[in-house]
C-alpha positions in Angstrom: 31.2 -9.9 7.3 30.8 -7.2 4.9 28.8 -9.2 2.5 26.5 -10.4 5.4 25.9 -6.4 6.3 25.2 -5.7 2.5 22.7 -8.6 2.3 20.9 -7.7 5.5 20.9 -3.9 4.2 19.3 -5.2 0.9 16.8 -7.2 3.0 16.1 -4.3 4.6 15.4 -2.0 1.5 12.9 -5.2 0.2 11.2 -5.2 3.7 10.6 -1.6 3.6 9.5 -1.5 -0.1 7.5 -4.5 0.3 5.7 -2.9 3.4 5.3 0.4 1.6 3.9 -1.1 -1.8 1.1 -3.3 0.5 0.3 -0.5 2.5 0.0 1.9 0.1 -2.1 -0.2 -2.5 -4.7 -1.5 0.3 -4.9 2.1 1.9 -5.5 3.6 -1.4 -7.9 1.3 -2.4 -9.9 1.9 0.6 -9.9 5.6 0.0 -10.6 5.0 -3.8 -13.7 3.1 -3.1 -15.1 4.5 0.2 -14.5 8.1 -0.6 -15.7 7.9 -3.9 -18.7 6.2 -3.0 -19.5 8.6 -0.2 -18.8 11.7 -2.4 -18.8 10.5 -6.0 -16.3 13.4 -6.3 -12.9 13.0 -8.0 -11.8 16.0 -6.3 -12.5 14.4 -2.8 -11.0 11.0 -3.9 -7.6 12.9 -5.2 -7.4 14.9 -2.1 -7.6 12.0 0.0 -5.2 10.0 -2.0 -2.6 12.7 -2.1 -3.1 13.5 1.7 -2.5 9.7 2.4 0.6 9.8 0.3 2.1 12.2 2.3 0.9 11.9 5.9 0.6 8.0 5.7 4.1 7.5 4.1 5.7 9.6 6.7 3.7 7.7 9.5 4.3 4.3 8.1 7.9 5.2 7.4 8.4 6.2 11.3 6.3 3.5 12.5 8.6 1.1 10.8 11.8 2.7 11.9 10.5 2.7 15.6 9.4 -0.9 15.3 12.8 -2.2 13.8 14.5 0.1 16.4 12.5 -1.4 19.2 13.9 -4.8 18.2 17.1 -3.7 18.6 18.6 -6.0 16.0 19.5 -3.4 13.4 22.4 -1.0 13.0 21.8 2.7 12.3 22.2 2.4 8.3 19.9 -0.4 8.3 17.2 1.4 10.1 17.7 4.3 7.7 17.5 1.8 4.6 14.3 0.5 5.9 12.6 3.6 6.6 13.6 5.3 3.4 12.3 2.3 1.6 9.0 2.3 3.4 8.6 6.0 2.7 9.2 6.1 -1.1 7.5 2.8 -1.7 4.4 4.0 0.4 4.3 7.4 -1.4 5.0 6.1 -4.9 2.6 3.2 -4.5 -0.1 5.3 -3.2 0.3 8.3 -5.8 0.3 6.2 -8.6 -3.6 5.8 -8.0 -3.8 9.4 -8.9 -3.2 9.0 -12.8 -6.8 6.8 -13.2 -8.5 9.6 -11.6 -7.0 12.0 -14.0 -7.5 10.1 -17.0 -11.0 8.6 -16.4 -14.4 9.3 -14.8 -14.4 8.1 -11.2 -16.0 4.7 -11.9 -13.6 4.0 -14.6 -10.7 5.1 -12.3 -12.2 2.8 -9.5 -12.2 -0.1 -11.8 -8.8 0.7 -13.1 -7.5 1.3 -9.5 -9.0 -2.1 -8.2 -7.4 -3.9 -11.2 -4.0 -2.2 -10.5 -3.9 -2.7 -7.0 -4.8 -6.4 -7.2 -1.9 -6.8 -9.9 0.6 -5.1 -7.6 -0.1 -7.4 -4.7 0.0 -10.4 -6.7 3.0 -9.7 -8.2 4.8 -8.6 -4.9 3.2 -11.8 -3.2 4.6 -14.2 -6.4 8.1 -12.7 -5.9 8.1 -13.3 -2.2 6.9 -16.6 -2.4 9.4 -17.5 -4.9 12.2 -16.0 -2.6 11.1 -18.2 0.1 10.6 -21.0 -2.2 6.8 -21.6 -1.6 4.1 -22.2 -4.1 2.8 -18.6 -5.0 -1.0 -19.7 -5.1 -1.8 -19.2 -1.2 0.2 -16.3 -0.9 -1.3 -14.5 -3.8 -4.8 -15.7 -2.9 -4.3 -14.4 0.7 -3.0 -11.0 0.1 -5.7 -10.2 -2.7 -8.7 -11.3 -0.3 -7.4 -9.2 2.1 -7.4 -6.1 -0.4 -11.0 -7.5 -1.5 -12.2 -7.4 2.0 -10.9 -3.7 2.4 -12.5 -2.8 -1.0 -16.0 -4.4 0.1 -15.9 -2.8 3.7 -15.1 0.5 2.6 -17.6 0.5 -0.3 -20.5 -0.8 2.3 -19.3 2.2 4.7 -19.3 4.8 1.7 -22.5 3.4 0.8 -24.1 3.3 4.2 -22.7 6.9 5.4 -24.1 8.3 1.7 -27.8 6.8 2.2 -28.3 7.5 5.9 -26.1 10.8 6.6 -26.7 12.6 3.4 
């Protein structure tokens, strides 16, 4: 019984961390590309990323907590494990995109950020596929295509807003 509880708590930590990483990467790529395209301002992109790291980390962690609580299958400790894992993973995997902005010009930071995001999603997808005894190609491709869709759409929105509103 104790071993099963420990395994479930570890599963909750991994689930929360996986959600936080995925959400942090994809959301931040949208901010990086969309806001960067609209404003061409490192300060605006930096403020957007830091705001997402704070507000969206808390929001996603709370949402994950409530969703798992609504399922009614988790004990309090498991709920808090997934909540805290989501919070810290979302915050960390959002805030790391600040580094390229501080070290490079905005275009360089966008290119490095996109590469970093795709690598992180690929690694997570690969690990999950291996855990589930699946071939990793399809999950890696699916998750990277989702990120590329977000990048494309936020670029187009940024371009259109910049062109027609500015």
